[in-house]
C-alpha positions as CSV (number, residue, x, y, z in Angstrom):
1,M,-1.6,92.8,-14.9
2,T,-1.3,89.4,-13.1
3,D,-2.8,88.3,-9.9
4,S,-1.2,86.9,-6.9
5,A,-0.2,83.8,-8.5
6,G,1.0,85.3,-11.5
7,R,-1.7,84.4,-13.6
8,P,-2.6,86.9,-16.7
9,G,-5.0,89.3,-16.1
10,P,-7.0,91.7,-18.8
11,A,-4.6,93.2,-19.9
12,G,-2.6,90.1,-20.7
13,R,0.8,90.5,-18.9
14,R,2.4,87.6,-17.5
15,G,4.6,87.4,-14.4
16,D,5.5,84.6,-12.5
17,E,4.2,81.4,-14.6
18,T,4.8,78.5,-12.0
19,W,0.8,78.3,-12.3
20,L,1.7,77.1,-15.8
21,T,4.0,74.6,-14.8
22,E,1.5,73.1,-12.4
23,V,-1.2,72.8,-14.9
24,A,1.3,71.2,-17.4
25,R,1.7,68.6,-14.4
26,E,-1.6,67.8,-13.6
27,A,-2.2,67.4,-17.7
28,A,0.8,65.1,-17.9
29,A,-0.7,62.8,-15.0
30,D,-4.4,63.1,-16.1
31,A,-2.8,61.8,-19.6
32,G,-1.4,58.5,-18.3
33,G,2.0,60.3,-17.2
34,A,2.6,61.7,-20.9
35,P,5.9,63.8,-21.1
36,V,5.2,67.2,-19.7
37,E,7.9,68.1,-22.5
38,L,5.8,67.4,-25.3
39,L,3.5,70.4,-24.3
40,G,6.1,72.6,-25.2
41,D,4.8,76.4,-25.7
42,Y,1.2,75.2,-25.9
43,L,-0.1,76.6,-22.7
44,R,1.2,80.0,-23.4
45,L,-0.6,80.0,-26.7
46,L,-3.8,79.3,-25.3
47,T,-3.1,81.8,-22.4
48,D,-2.4,84.4,-24.9
49,A,-5.5,83.4,-27.0
50,A,-7.5,83.6,-24.2
51,V,-6.5,87.0,-23.0
52,T,-5.8,88.8,-26.2
53,G,-7.2,86.8,-28.9
54,R,-3.9,86.2,-30.6
55,R,-3.9,83.0,-32.8
56,P,-0.9,80.8,-33.1
57,R,2.0,81.9,-35.4
58,R,3.6,79.4,-38.3
59,G,6.5,79.0,-36.5
60,E,4.8,78.1,-33.1
61,L,2.7,75.5,-35.2
62,D,5.7,74.1,-36.4
63,A,7.3,73.7,-33.3
64,V,3.9,71.7,-32.3
65,E,4.5,69.5,-35.4
66,V,7.9,68.8,-34.0
67,L,6.3,67.7,-30.8
68,G,4.1,65.5,-32.3
69,R,7.1,63.7,-34.2
70,R,8.8,63.6,-30.9
71,A,5.7,61.8,-29.0
72,A,5.8,59.1,-32.0
73,E,9.5,58.5,-31.6
74,Q,9.4,58.3,-28.1
75,G,6.4,55.6,-28.2
76,V,3.7,57.6,-26.8
77,S,0.5,56.6,-28.1
78,A,-1.5,59.2,-30.3
79,G,-4.4,58.8,-28.0
80,R,-2.1,59.9,-25.0
81,A,-0.7,63.0,-26.7
82,V,-3.9,64.3,-27.8
83,R,-5.4,63.6,-24.2
84,L,-2.5,65.7,-22.9
85,Y,-3.4,68.8,-25.1
86,L,-7.0,68.5,-24.4
87,S,-6.5,68.2,-20.7
88,A,-4.2,71.1,-20.7
89,A,-6.7,73.5,-22.4
90,R,-9.3,72.1,-19.6
91,L,-7.2,72.8,-16.9
92,L,-5.9,76.1,-17.6
93,W,-9.5,77.1,-18.7
94,R,-10.6,76.8,-15.1
95,Q,-7.9,79.0,-13.6
96,L,-8.1,82.3,-15.8
97,P,-8.8,84.6,-13.3
98,H,-10.1,87.6,-15.3
99,L,-12.7,85.2,-16.8
100,D,-13.9,84.4,-13.3
101,R,-14.4,88.2,-12.7
102,S,-16.1,89.2,-16.1
103,A,-19.6,89.8,-16.0
104,E,-19.5,90.2,-19.8
105,S,-20.7,87.5,-21.9
106,E,-19.2,88.6,-25.0
107,T,-15.7,88.6,-23.1
108,V,-15.9,84.9,-22.0
109,R,-17.3,83.9,-25.6
110,A,-14.4,85.8,-27.3
111,A,-11.7,84.0,-24.8
112,A,-13.5,80.6,-25.7
113,D,-13.8,81.3,-29.3
114,A,-9.9,82.0,-29.2
115,V,-8.6,79.2,-27.2
116,L,-10.9,76.8,-29.0
117,H,-9.2,77.8,-32.2
118,V,-5.9,77.2,-30.6
119,V,-7.1,73.8,-29.3
120,D,-8.5,72.6,-32.6
121,T,-5.2,74.1,-34.6
122,A,-2.8,72.8,-32.1
123,V,-4.0,69.2,-31.7
124,A,-4.6,69.0,-35.7
125,T,-0.7,70.0,-36.1
126,L,0.2,67.5,-33.2
127,A,-1.4,64.9,-35.1
128,E,-0.1,65.5,-38.5
129,G,3.5,65.6,-36.6
130,Y,2.6,62.1,-35.1
131,A,1.4,60.7,-38.4
132,A,4.5,61.8,-40.5
133,A,7.0,60.3,-37.7
134,R,5.0,57.2,-37.7
135,R,5.1,57.0,-41.9
136,D,8.8,57.4,-41.1
137,L,9.3,54.9,-38.6
138,V,7.6,52.1,-40.8
139,R,9.7,53.0,-43.8
140,R,12.7,52.8,-42.1
141,E,11.8,49.4,-40.5
142,E,10.5,48.0,-43.6
143,A,14.0,49.0,-45.3
144,L,15.5,47.4,-42.2
145,R,13.5,44.4,-42.6
146,R,14.1,43.8,-46.4
147,E,17.9,44.1,-45.8
148,L,17.6,41.1,-42.9
149,V,15.6,39.2,-45.2
150,D,18.4,39.6,-48.2
151,D,21.1,38.5,-45.6
152,L,19.3,35.7,-44.2
153,L,18.5,34.2,-47.6
154,R,22.1,35.2,-48.7
155,G,23.6,33.4,-45.7
156,D,27.0,35.2,-46.0
157,S,27.0,37.7,-43.7
158,D,28.3,38.1,-40.1
159,L,26.1,36.0,-37.8
160,G,27.0,37.9,-34.9
161,G,25.6,41.0,-36.6
162,L,22.6,39.2,-37.7
163,V,21.5,37.7,-34.7
164,E,21.8,41.3,-33.2
165,R,19.5,42.8,-36.1
166,A,17.1,39.8,-36.1
167,E,16.2,40.6,-32.3
168,P,14.0,43.6,-32.7
169,F,11.8,41.6,-35.2
170,G,11.4,38.8,-32.7
171,L,13.6,36.3,-34.6
172,D,15.6,33.9,-32.4
173,L,18.3,32.6,-35.1
174,A,19.3,29.7,-32.7
175,R,16.1,27.9,-33.7
176,V,15.1,26.2,-36.9
177,H,13.3,28.1,-39.3
178,Q,12.0,27.8,-42.7
179,V,11.4,30.2,-45.4
180,A,8.5,30.5,-47.8
181,L,8.2,32.6,-50.9
182,A,5.2,33.6,-52.6
183,A,4.4,35.0,-56.1
184,P,1.3,36.5,-57.2
185,G,0.4,35.4,-60.8
186,R,0.1,39.1,-61.8
187,R,1.2,42.2,-60.3
188,L,-0.5,43.2,-57.0
189,P,-2.2,46.7,-57.1
190,D,-1.8,47.0,-53.3
191,T,1.1,44.9,-52.0
192,E,0.8,46.4,-48.4
193,A,-2.7,44.9,-48.3
194,A,-1.3,41.4,-49.0
195,I,1.4,41.9,-46.4
196,S,-0.8,43.2,-43.9
197,T,-3.4,40.1,-44.4
198,L,-0.7,37.9,-44.5
199,E,1.0,39.0,-41.1
200,R,-2.5,38.7,-39.3
201,V,-3.0,35.2,-40.5
202,V,0.3,34.0,-39.7
203,F,0.9,35.7,-36.6
204,D,-2.5,34.6,-35.4
205,R,-1.7,31.0,-36.4
206,L,2.0,30.8,-35.4
207,G,2.4,33.6,-32.9
208,D,4.5,36.7,-33.2
209,R,7.5,35.8,-31.9
210,D,10.1,34.1,-34.4
211,V,8.2,35.3,-37.8
212,L,9.3,37.7,-40.2
213,V,7.0,38.9,-43.1
214,A,8.6,41.1,-45.6
215,T,8.8,41.6,-49.6
216,K,11.8,41.0,-51.7
217,E,11.5,41.8,-55.5
218,G,7.8,41.4,-55.8
219,L,7.5,38.5,-53.5
220,L,6.3,38.1,-50.4
221,V,8.8,36.2,-48.0
222,V,7.9,34.6,-44.7
223,I,10.3,33.1,-42.1
224,A,8.7,31.0,-39.4
225,P,9.9,28.6,-36.9
226,A,9.8,25.0,-38.6
227,D,8.4,23.2,-35.7
228,A,5.5,25.6,-35.6
229,A,4.9,25.7,-39.3
230,T,4.6,22.0,-39.6
231,P,1.6,19.6,-39.2
232,G,1.7,18.3,-35.7
233,G,3.6,21.2,-34.3
234,A,2.5,23.0,-31.1
235,R,0.7,25.6,-33.1
236,G,-0.1,23.7,-36.3
237,G,-2.6,21.2,-35.2
238,G,-2.9,19.5,-38.7
239,P,-2.5,20.3,-42.1
240,S,-3.6,23.7,-42.0
241,G,-0.8,24.3,-40.1
242,D,1.6,23.6,-42.7
243,L,3.5,27.2,-43.7
244,G,3.0,27.0,-47.5
245,T,-0.6,25.7,-47.2
246,L,-1.4,28.6,-44.8
247,M,-0.1,31.2,-47.0
248,H,-1.3,29.9,-50.1
249,G,-4.7,29.6,-48.7
250,E,-5.1,32.9,-47.2
251,L,-3.3,34.5,-50.4
252,D,-5.9,32.8,-52.6
253,R,-8.8,34.2,-50.5
254,L,-7.2,37.8,-50.7
255,V,-6.9,38.0,-54.8
256,R,-8.8,35.0,-56.5
257,D,-8.4,36.2,-60.1
258,R,-4.3,36.2,-59.3
259,P,-3.2,32.6,-58.7
260,W,-0.3,32.3,-56.4
261,Q,2.6,30.1,-56.3
262,V,4.2,29.3,-52.8
263,A,7.7,27.5,-52.5
264,V,8.9,26.5,-49.0
265,G,12.6,25.9,-48.4
266,R,14.1,23.1,-46.2
267,R,14.4,23.5,-42.4
268,T,17.5,25.1,-41.5
269,R,19.0,26.6,-38.1
270,G,20.7,30.1,-38.2
271,S,21.2,32.2,-40.9
272,T,20.9,30.1,-43.8
273,A,17.5,29.2,-44.5
274,S,17.5,28.6,-48.3
275,P,14.3,29.4,-50.4
276,G,14.5,26.8,-52.6
277,P,11.4,25.5,-53.9
278,T,11.1,22.3,-52.4
279,R,7.4,22.1,-52.5
280,R,4.7,24.3,-54.1
281,P,1.4,23.9,-52.5
282,G,-1.5,24.7,-54.4
283,R,0.6,25.6,-57.6
284,R,-1.9,26.5,-60.7
């Protein structure tokens, strides 16, 4: 049976579910304007759990995982997505009338246990889907980044296409750039750690616009504006601003027992920034 607002009563039957729509809307607002669509059938899962104790089926959890992936693809932060689900559970719990009327603590306790189980399972599944989508996005971005670096170094691709592909990575090919390649003395145990460390330092010193860090055949590749990567540049501020010296110093601190060789190419405008080894600062 249901109450006058269409909310489920003790028998678990549901009629007009406009109240669930309102709960979803309030939860989305509470989560900083997260898309209501990311809730899917989550509110109905909570209602069924509170009224009948039913736990989510595998197919229903798979749907939640898809919603987690969708949140990542839409650029919704993981924090906002989780907050949406937690807010929805809190708001729905307040509006379950059969719990308000129940004088039996066991009834309330059983409903709470069932609802918390759904919340725990659904949020964990949502996070798994979100993380999986983020990994896929990172892999796709890395593949696109490597293809862009290959074409930039080769210099024989369509310039208009390169400009369009470089834009999402913050590269303005109208500026004069330099290319630096770094090669470790021995194979790295964790290339991603080296890339992340180098990105942080380069972005901190040179800014995150018009800078690209990637890998190519075991090498670390940095493409940066020439005016920002030279002594006396706006952000260089002295010898430490030199791109090759900056890279070598940081990489040497990262892995001390694996000497690095860093080669810096000539300054070039557009898509022909050759990585020729004009200098090898700090070569060992």
